[in-house]
C-alpha positions in Angstrom: -43.5 52.0 -14.1 -40.5 49.9 -14.0 -37.3 51.7 -13.8 -36.3 49.5 -16.6 -38.7 50.9 -19.0 -35.9 53.4 -19.3 -33.5 50.9 -20.7 -35.6 50.6 -24.0 -34.8 54.6 -24.4 -32.8 54.6 -28.0 -30.8 57.5 -29.6 -33.3 57.2 -32.4 -36.2 58.0 -29.8 -34.1 61.2 -28.5 -32.9 62.1 -32.4 -36.6 62.6 -33.1 -37.8 64.5 -29.9 -34.6 66.8 -31.0 -35.9 67.3 -34.6 -39.6 67.9 -33.9 -38.6 70.5 -31.3 -35.9 72.4 -33.9 -38.5 72.3 -36.9 -41.6 72.8 -35.3 -43.1 70.2 -37.1 -43.5 66.2 -37.6 -42.9 66.8 -41.1 -39.9 68.6 -40.9 -38.5 66.4 -38.7 -39.2 63.5 -40.6 -37.1 66.0 -43.8 -33.9 66.6 -41.3 -33.8 62.6 -40.0 -34.7 61.4 -43.6 -37.7 59.2 -42.2 -41.3 59.1 -43.1 -43.5 61.2 -41.0 -45.2 58.6 -39.8 -42.1 56.6 -38.5 -41.4 60.2 -36.3 -44.7 60.1 -34.7 -44.1 56.2 -33.8 -40.6 57.0 -32.2 -42.1 60.0 -30.2 -44.8 57.9 -29.2 -42.8 54.9 -28.1 -40.3 57.4 -26.2 -43.4 59.1 -24.3 -44.3 55.5 -23.3 -40.9 54.3 -22.0 -40.3 57.7 -20.0 -44.3 57.6 -18.9 -45.2 61.3 -19.7 -46.3 63.7 -22.5 -43.2 65.7 -24.2 -44.9 67.1 -27.2 -48.5 68.7 -27.7 -50.1 67.6 -30.9 -51.0 70.6 -33.1 -53.8 70.7 -36.2 -53.3 72.5 -39.1 -49.7 74.8 -39.6 -49.3 76.0 -36.1 -45.6 74.5 -34.9 -46.0 71.9 -32.1 -45.5 73.1 -28.5 -43.0 71.0 -26.5 -44.1 70.5 -22.9 -42.0 71.5 -19.6 -41.2 67.9 -19.4 -40.4 67.4 -23.3 -38.1 70.6 -22.5 -36.5 68.5 -19.6 -36.2 65.7 -21.7 -34.7 67.9 -24.3 -31.5 68.8 -22.2 -30.6 65.2 -21.5 -31.2 64.7 -24.9 -29.0 67.1 -26.3 -26.2 66.0 -23.9 -26.5 62.6 -25.1 -26.7 63.0 -28.7 -23.7 65.6 -28.1 -21.5 62.7 -26.6 -22.5 60.1 -29.5 -21.1 63.1 -32.0 -17.8 63.4 -30.2 -17.3 59.7 -29.9 -17.9 59.3 -33.8 -15.7 62.4 -34.1 -12.6 60.5 -32.4 -13.1 57.5 -33.8 -13.1 58.9 -37.3 -9.8 60.8 -36.6 -8.2 57.3 -34.8 -9.2 55.4 -38.2 -7.7 58.5 -40.5 -4.6 58.2 -38.4 -5.0 61.7 -37.4 -3.5 61.5 -33.7 -0.5 63.5 -34.6 -2.6 66.1 -36.4 -4.5 69.2 -35.3 -7.2 71.4 -36.8 -7.7 74.8 -35.8 -10.4 77.6 -36.5 -9.7 81.2 -35.8 -10.7 85.1 -36.8 -8.1 87.7 -38.9 -6.8 89.2 -35.6 -5.6 86.1 -34.1 -4.2 84.5 -37.6 -2.1 87.5 -37.7 -1.6 88.7 -34.8 -1.4 85.6 -32.3 -0.9 82.1 -34.2 2.5 82.5 -36.3 4.3 82.6 -32.5 2.0 80.0 -31.1 2.8 77.9 -34.2 6.5 78.4 -34.4 6.8 76.9 -31.0 4.4 74.0 -31.4 6.8 73.3 -34.4 9.7 73.2 -32.1 7.9 71.3 -29.5 6.2 68.9 -31.6 7.9 68.1 -35.1 6.3 66.6 -37.7 2.7 67.2 -36.4 0.3 68.6 -39.1 -1.8 71.5 -38.2 -4.6 72.9 -40.1 -5.6 76.2 -39.7 -9.1 77.5 -41.2 -9.7 81.5 -41.3 -13.5 83.0 -40.6 -14.7 86.6 -40.3 -15.7 85.9 -36.9 -15.8 83.4 -33.9 -19.4 82.8 -34.9 -19.3 79.4 -37.0 -16.4 78.1 -34.9 -18.4 76.6 -32.5 -20.9 74.9 -34.8 -17.7 73.4 -36.2 -16.3 72.5 -33.2 -19.5 70.7 -31.7 -19.6 69.0 -34.8 -16.2 67.3 -35.1 -15.0 69.4 -37.8 -12.3 71.4 -35.5 -10.3 70.2 -33.0 -9.5 74.3 -31.1 -11.4 77.5 -32.0 -10.2 80.9 -30.4 -13.1 82.7 -29.6 -14.1 85.8 -27.4 -16.0 85.4 -24.0 -18.3 84.4 -23.4 -19.0 81.4 -25.5 -21.9 80.3 -27.3 -23.7 78.0 -25.2 -23.0 74.4 -26.0 -21.1 71.7 -24.8 -17.3 73.4 -24.7 -15.0 74.0 -22.6 -12.4 76.7 -22.6 -9.4 78.3 -21.3 -9.0 82.2 -21.1 -5.8 83.3 -22.9 -5.4 87.0 -22.7 -7.6 90.4 -22.5 -7.3 92.6 -25.4 -8.0 96.3 -25.0 -10.3 97.9 -27.6 -9.0 101.0 -29.8 -11.2 103.5 -31.8 -10.8 103.6 -35.2 -10.7 107.0 -36.6 -9.0 109.3 -39.6 -5.5 110.5 -38.4 -6.4 114.4 -38.9 -9.1 113.6 -36.3 -7.1 111.9 -33.5 -5.8 115.3 -31.8 -9.4 116.4 -30.9 -9.7 113.5 -28.5 -6.7 114.5 -26.6 -5.1 112.5 -23.8 -8.6 111.2 -22.7 -10.3 108.3 -24.4 -13.5 109.2 -25.5 -16.2 107.6 -23.9 -19.3 105.0 -24.5 -21.4 108.3 -24.9 -19.2 110.1 -27.3 -18.7 107.1 -29.3 -22.7 106.4 -29.7 -23.2 110.2 -31.1 -20.5 109.5 -33.9 -21.1 107.4 -36.8 -19.9 103.7 -36.4 -19.1 101.3 -38.9 -20.7 98.1 -37.4 -20.2 94.7 -37.5 -22.1 92.4 -40.2 -22.6 89.2 -38.2 -19.7 89.4 -35.6 -21.5 88.3 -32.4 -18.8 90.6 -30.4 -19.4 93.5 -32.3 -23.2 92.9 -31.9 -22.8 93.2 -28.1 -20.6 96.2 -28.1 -22.9 98.0 -30.3 -25.6 97.2 -27.7 -23.8 98.4 -25.0 -23.3 101.7 -27.1 -27.1 101.6 -27.6 -27.8 101.5 -24.3 -25.8 104.8 -23.1 -27.3 107.2 -25.5 -30.6 105.4 -26.6 -29.2 105.0 -30.2 -26.4 104.5 -32.5 -25.8 105.6 -35.8 -24.5 102.9 -37.7 -23.1 104.2 -41.0 -22.2 100.7 -42.8 -21.5 97.4 -41.7 -18.7 94.9 -42.4 -16.9 92.1 -40.4 -13.8 93.1 -42.5 -11.2 95.1 -40.4 -9.6 96.3 -43.8 -13.3 97.4 -45.0 -13.6 99.3 -42.1 -10.0 100.8 -42.3 -10.9 101.9 -45.7 -14.4 103.8 -45.0 -12.7 105.1 -41.7 -10.0 106.7 -43.9 -12.4 108.0 -46.3 -14.4 109.8 -43.2 -17.3 107.8 -43.8 -17.1 106.9 -39.7 -15.3 105.3 -36.8 -14.8 101.8 -36.0 -14.1 99.5 -33.5 -10.9 97.2 -33.3 -8.7 95.5 -30.9 -4.9 96.2 -30.2 -4.3 92.6 -31.0 -4.4 93.3 -34.7 -4.3 97.4 -35.3 -4.7 98.7 -38.9 -1.6 101.0 -38.5 -0.5 100.6 -41.8 -2.6 103.4 -43.4 -1.2 106.7 -42.3 -4.7 108.3 -42.9 -6.1 105.8 -40.1 -5.3 106.8 -36.3 -6.1 104.6 -33.4 -7.2 105.6 -30.3 -6.9 103.5 -26.9 -10.0 103.1 -25.0 -8.4 102.1 -22.1 -11.5 100.5 -19.4 -14.3 102.9 -20.9 -15.2 99.7 -22.6 -14.5 96.5 -21.0 -11.6 94.5 -23.2 -12.0 91.8 -25.0 -11.3 88.2 -23.4 -9.7 85.9 -25.7 -10.1 82.0 -25.1 -9.2 78.8 -26.6 -12.0 76.2 -26.4 -12.5 72.9 -27.6 -15.6 70.1 -27.2 -15.6 69.1 -23.4 -16.8 65.3 -24.4 -13.8 64.7 -26.8 -10.7 63.4 -26.2 -8.0 65.7 -27.9 -5.2 64.4 -29.7 -2.0 64.5 -27.8 -1.1 67.3 -30.8 -4.2 69.5 -29.9 -3.2 69.2 -26.4 0.5 70.3 -27.0 -0.6 73.5 -29.5 -3.1 74.6 -26.7 0.0 74.7 -23.9 2.0 76.7 -26.4 -1.0 78.9 -27.1 -1.1 79.5 -23.1 3.0 79.8 -22.9 3.2 82.7 -25.9 0.4 84.3 -24.3 2.1 84.3 -20.6 5.3 85.4 -22.1 4.2 88.1 -24.6 1.5 90.1 -22.2 1.5 91.9 -18.9 1.0 89.8 -15.4 -2.6 90.6 -15.6 -2.7 88.8 -19.4 -3.7 92.4 -20.6 -2.0 92.8 -24.3 0.6 95.6 -24.2 
């Protein structure tokens, strides 16, 4: 096969392979791409001919199609190529909208309440006139897709990030706190409860938050079980349930719920590793000057407000 044949590979061929793998069928891929099924089959056949190998094992009936090892390797590269094209589309769209002086940021409630006001205050002084659009989500889970698709320029998330075309900078480490009824706080004394002790308590767990899910798994591996009394991604809901004696909750010292006198926060120190907060963006996109400046101010605020090791005081 001549190497020049690879120059015949087109984006639509890669999109067809990606859609087939994602949906598990040629019909599903056609629906996703807005094609007829025969067109998807033809595009895959052309791609296989150009690269000189079978990428998908065809199946009969309703069984999902299987991607071959060569197809998996091709999918890896196809994902990178399609992501770069999507990034170029987003960059050009922003430029044509005249949005080079604006920045769109996504965050979750503890960052919006506990960190963003100081960042935006400094950003406003250093970049007057720039527009900032802030979106708030219950957790960082939706932000990865929004950044990857170019609908957000920057996102705040806990490390490790979800897989994807992302770059990041770590801002700080945030110790975890155990949220307990105020009248039970003295029972823990000066020593924080360990994972095994927490695992034996009724816990108000997360609904969709990937971070709380990882903490739950950590607690479950210690004691073999975990009594989840209720699930919610809302800190306010968790605080209300804890105050009512329905269980204990996990929160961060970035945004403690200390307004309710019925609630007490017990520091966990290092018995559960602190959260690692980061700012992330699409590594293939060219960030607008405003987005670059906001990132600089986020780093400056964290460096000035927290201990030398970037652990929240």
